[in-house]
ZALOSE-947495 format. One record per atom (N, C-alpha, C): residue in one letter; x, y, z. Coordinates in steps of 0.001 Angstrom, whole numbers, padded with zeros to 6 digits, always signed. Layout:
BEGIN
aXYZ/...
***
This chain:
BEGIN
m+209062+152587-119793/m+208743+151566-120762/m+208840+152181-122150/d+209330+151466-123085/d+209500+151926-124448/d+208137+152173-125085/e+208028+153271-125821/e+206744+153622-126438/e+206291+152580-127459/n+207255+151907-128113/n+206883+150897-129102/n+206305+149655-128447/k+206777+149339-127248/k+206290+148149-126550/k+204954+148392-125863/k+204745+149630-125451/k+203525+149954-124713/k+202384+150167-125708/h+201399+149300-125639/h+200258+149387-126538/h+198998+149419-125692/q+198368+150577-125640/q+197168+150734-124832/q+195958+150170-125567/h+195168+149433-124848/h+193902+148921-125386/h+192776+149644-124685/h+191869+150131-125461/h+190701+150789-124906/h+189462+150176-125537/p+188507+149806-124708/p+187271+149242-125263/p+186522+150295-126078/s+185769+149828-127034/s+184970+150746-127850/s+183709+151144-127083/y+183022+152130-127630/y+181767+152555-127009/y+180737+151431-127029/g+180782+150617-128062/g+179874+149477-128127/g+180089+148505-126984/t+181358+148287-126627/t+181666+147414-125489/t+181129+148006-124196/f+181316+149313-124030/f+180794+149975-122831/f+179279+149828-122749/i+178602+149980-123857/i+177139+149869-123861/i+176705+148436-123556/l+177384+147463-124131/l+177044+146065-123843/l+177271+145716-122377/v+178367+146187-121815/v+178630+145935-120396/v+177590+146632-119536/w+177211+147845-119908/w+176182+148565-119162/w+174852+147816-119195/i+174490+147294-120364/i+173248+146512-120486/i+173350+145237-119645/a+174520+144591-119655/a+174710+143392-118832/a+174580+143730-117352/l+175124+144864-116937/l+174995+145277-115532/l+173542+145539-115161/l+172806+146158-116068/l+171376+146366-115812/l+170639+145033-115703/a+170985+144097-116583/a+170342+142784-116549/a+170662+142050-115242/f+171929+142071-114833/f+172297+141399-113585/f+171671+142079-112377/t+171494+143392-112439/t+170810+144089-111344/t+169346+143652-111280/s+168705+143523-112428/s+167319+143044-112463/s+167212+141617-111932/i+168176+140784-112298/i+168187+139404-111793/i+168377+139395-110279/t+169240+140269-109779/t+169463+140346-108328/t+168183+140736-107600/v+167477+141720-108127/v+166216+142148-107506/v+165193+141024-107558/t+165143+140302-108658/t+164203+139184-108794/t+164548+138065-107813/i+165831+137738-107699/i+166276+136674-106786/i+165962+137029-105337/a+166007+138332-105021/a+165718+138756-103648/a+164290+138409-103248/g+163387+138354-104215/g+161989+138032-103922/g+161669+136555-103999/v+162619+135736-104438/v+162397+134297-104590/v+163067+133578-103431/n+162374+132616-102858/n+162941+131864-101753/n+163739+130675-102301/l+165049+130788-102258/l+165916+129707-102697/l+166541+128954-101524/g+166062+129245-100345/g+166602+128581-099156/g+168017+129054-098865/g+168904+128096-098658/g+170285+128414-098332/g+171098+128899-099519/y+170532+128804-100719/y+171273+129202-101914/y+171083+130676-102272/t+170187+131357-101593/t+169908+132753-101924/t+171155+133621-101784/l+171859+133477-100677/l+173061+134267-100450/l+174141+133919-101471/f+174302+132636-101766/f+175304+132202-102738/f+175029+132797-104112/v+173775+132763-104553/v+173414+133296-105867/v+173615+134810-105897/a+173228+135490-104824/a+173402+136948-104772/a+174886+137328-104809/l+175722+136594-104075/l+177155+136873-104091/l+177792+136538-105436/l+177309+135499-106081/l+177821+135139-107406/l+177500+136231-108428/i+176272+136728-108403/i+175888+137803-109313/i+176691+139067-109009/a+176887+139370-107732/a+177682+140542-107361/a+179131+140401-107827/a+179676+139187-107754/a+181050+138968-108216/a+181151+139166-109728/i+180166+138702-110464/i+180172+138885-111915/i+180080+140372-112257/k+179184+141080-111584/k+179037+142505-111843/k+180305+143267-111496/s+180919+142943-110373/s+182137+143662-109988/s+183292+143348-110937/s+183364+142112-111424/s+184436+141791-112373/s+184247+142546-113691/l+183008+142729-114134/l+182758+143528-115327/l+183185+144978-115127/v+182811+145544-113997/v+183161+146942-113721/v+184670+147105-113602/i+185314+146203-112870/i+186757+146313-112661/i+187511+146136-113975/n+187154+145142-114754/n+187899+144864-115985/n+187646+145871-117093/i+186422+146299-117276/i+186101+147150-118413/i+186137+148632-118041/f+185340+149036-117050/f+185250+150460-116736/f+186491+150990-116015/m+187142+150167-115224/m+188350+150618-114517/m+189617+150270-115296/h+189495+149624-116433/h+190595+149303-117348/h+191676+148419-116714/i+191346+147649-115698/i+192338+146764-115084/i+192760+145680-116067/k+191879+145283-116929/k+192188+144243-117918/k+193367+144650-118798/f+193519+145943-119025/f+194552+146430-119930/f+195710+147108-119192/d+195721+147057-117870/d+196768+147706-117085/d+197945+146780-116837/e+198943+147309-116161/e+200144+146534-115850/e+199827+145447-114828/k+200703+144470-114767/k+200481+143300-113922/k+200464+143649-112433/i+201223+144651-112009/i+201301+145002-110584/i+199930+145424-110049/f+199140+146096-110885/f+197799+146499-110457/f+196905+145281-110255/k+197073+144293-111122/k+196304+143056-110979/k+196704+142300-109721/v+197989+142333-109379/v+198465+141669-108161/v+197850+142323-106934/f+197883+143648-106888/f+197306+144336-105734/f+195790+144174-105667/l+195139+144119-106806/l+193698+143858-106821/l+193403+142463-106284/g+194197+141478-106696/g+194039+140119-106182/g+194280+140044-104685/l+195290+140770-104208/l+195585+140790-102776/l+194431+141410-101991/s+193869+142484-102505/s+192746+143103-101801/s+191509+142204-101837/g+191301+141505-102949/g+190196+140541-103012/g+190386+139398-102043/f+191611+138903-101936/f+191917+137837-100974/f+191658+138309-099551/t+192063+139538-099244/t+191817+140093-097910/t+190321+140182-097626/l+189537+140588-098622/l+188091+140666-098453/l+187487+139293-098189/v+187960+138276-098913/v+187465+136912-098705/v+187794+136429-097297/v+188996+136715-096818/v+189378+136318-095459/v+188487+137012-094431/i+188191+138278-094643/i+187304+139001-093719/i+185905+138391-093733/f+185395+138037-094927/f+184084+137384-095003/f+184085+136050-094258/i+185121+135256-094455/i+185205+133951-093793/i+185251+134113-092288/l+186051+135033-091800/l+186119+135266-090355/l+184782+135750-089810/t+184097+136585-090566/t+182781+137060-090136/t+181778+135919-090079/f+181790+135045-091098/f+180865+133913-091104/f+181144+132974-089935/f+182414+132714-089639/f+182738+131864-088496/f+182303+132504-087181/d+182416+133813-087080/d+181981+134501-085885/d+180465+134353-085704/i+179729+134460-086793/i+178273+134328-086718/i+177869+132886-086396/i+178557+131917-086991/i+178220+130510-086783/i+178452+130075-085336/y+179544+130519-084742/y+179934+130037-083402/y+179521+130980-082278/r+178553+131798-082459/r+178073+132667-081374/r+177204+131880-080440/
***
């Protein structure tokens, strides 16, 4: 790739600190939710918070947001595979 076309973006230290604080906050929320009875929504809320935390880590700390498109494609493929495994596991548990 031509050096003029390739422009690397790197988050500032302030961004890293804000993301770290957000991760701490979401971890605290996860611990709090674990003690609250939300019925059937507890798992959904916990998975939603985990997805937000993982997207922050993947995009900012692993620099996927600023990487080439092929890395994003493979990340999407691995995420899709994980979702399929979760769905198959849930169906296995439901129909036992």
